[in-house]
C-alpha positions in Angstrom: 0.0 0.0 0.0 1.5 3.3 -1.1 1.4 6.6 0.7 -0.4 8.0 -2.4 -3.6 6.2 -1.2 -3.6 8.5 1.8 -3.2 11.5 -0.5 -6.1 10.2 -2.6 -8.3 9.7 0.6 -7.5 13.3 1.7 -8.4 14.6 -1.8 -11.8 12.8 -1.7 -12.4 14.3 1.7 -11.6 17.8 0.4 -14.0 17.4 -2.6 -16.7 16.1 -0.3 -16.2 19.0 2.2 -16.3 21.6 -0.5 -19.5 20.2 -1.8 -21.1 20.3 1.6 -19.9 23.9 2.1 -21.6 24.9 -1.2 -24.8 23.2 -0.1 -24.7 25.1 3.2 -24.1 28.5 1.6 -26.9 27.9 -0.9 -29.3 26.9 1.9 -28.5 30.0 3.8 -28.4 32.5 1.0 -30.5 31.1 -1.9 -28.0 32.3 -4.5 -28.2 30.6 -7.9 -24.4 30.2 -8.3 -24.2 28.1 -5.2 -27.2 26.1 -6.3 -25.3 25.2 -9.5 -22.1 24.5 -7.5 -24.1 22.2 -5.2 -25.7 20.3 -8.1 -22.4 19.9 -9.9 -20.7 18.9 -6.6 -22.6 15.7 -6.7 -20.9 14.7 -10.0 -17.5 15.9 -8.8 -17.8 13.9 -5.6 -18.6 10.8 -7.6 -15.6 11.5 -9.9 -13.4 11.7 -6.8 -14.8 8.5 -5.4 -14.2 6.8 -8.7 -10.6 8.0 -8.5 -10.3 6.5 -5.0 -11.8 3.2 -6.3 -9.4 3.1 -9.2 -6.5 3.7 -6.8 -7.6 1.0 -4.3 -8.9 -1.7 -6.7 -6.6 -1.6 -9.7 -3.4 -0.3 -8.1 -3.3 2.7 -10.4 -2.6 5.4 -7.9 -1.5 8.0 -10.6 -4.7 7.5 -12.6 -6.8 7.7 -9.5 -5.1 10.9 -8.3 -5.6 12.4 -11.7 -9.3 11.8 -11.5 -9.4 13.3 -8.0 -7.4 16.4 -9.1 -9.7 16.8 -12.1 -12.7 16.8 -9.7 -11.0 19.5 -7.5 -10.2 21.6 -10.6 -13.7 21.3 -12.0 -15.2 22.1 -8.7 -13.2 25.3 -8.4 -14.3 26.5 -11.9 -18.0 27.0 -11.1 -19.0 30.7 -11.1 -20.2 31.8 -7.7 -21.4 35.1 -6.2 -19.4 36.9 -3.5 -21.0 36.3 -0.1 -18.2 37.4 2.2 -16.9 40.9 3.0 -14.1 40.8 5.6 -15.1 37.7 7.5 -12.6 35.5 9.2 -10.9 32.6 7.5 -12.6 30.1 9.8 -16.0 31.5 8.9 -15.3 31.3 5.2 -13.9 27.7 5.6 -17.0 26.5 7.3 -19.4 28.3 4.8 -20.9 30.7 7.3 -22.8 33.3 5.3 -25.6 35.7 6.3 -29.0 34.2 5.8 -31.3 35.8 3.2 -33.8 36.9 5.9 -31.0 38.4 8.0 -29.4 40.6 5.3 -30.7 43.9 6.7 -30.1 43.2 10.4 -26.9 43.2 12.5 -27.6 39.7 13.8 -24.9 37.2 12.9 -25.9 33.5 13.4 -23.5 30.9 12.1 
């Protein structure tokens, strides 16, 4: 078992986490760019899981990592609206965005 399998597993976890973050931001804001990113995130997560399956089953770590990197690249290419203005890195990492109903108020619930 190669160390590249651990890298592949981490890549799949990253793709899955970014997909869940897009879902959370869409749920909170209702913006169409994040809806598109959430829908496409399903396909990109499947592509990353396919890369992990290729790495584990067929001992083709390089091909599997290529599929995972393709999923990460494609996921970053989706056009999204700006939802943050000076928030902390932790808040952006976790997908904390103001809810659509809270846009006018000072209340911050994340």
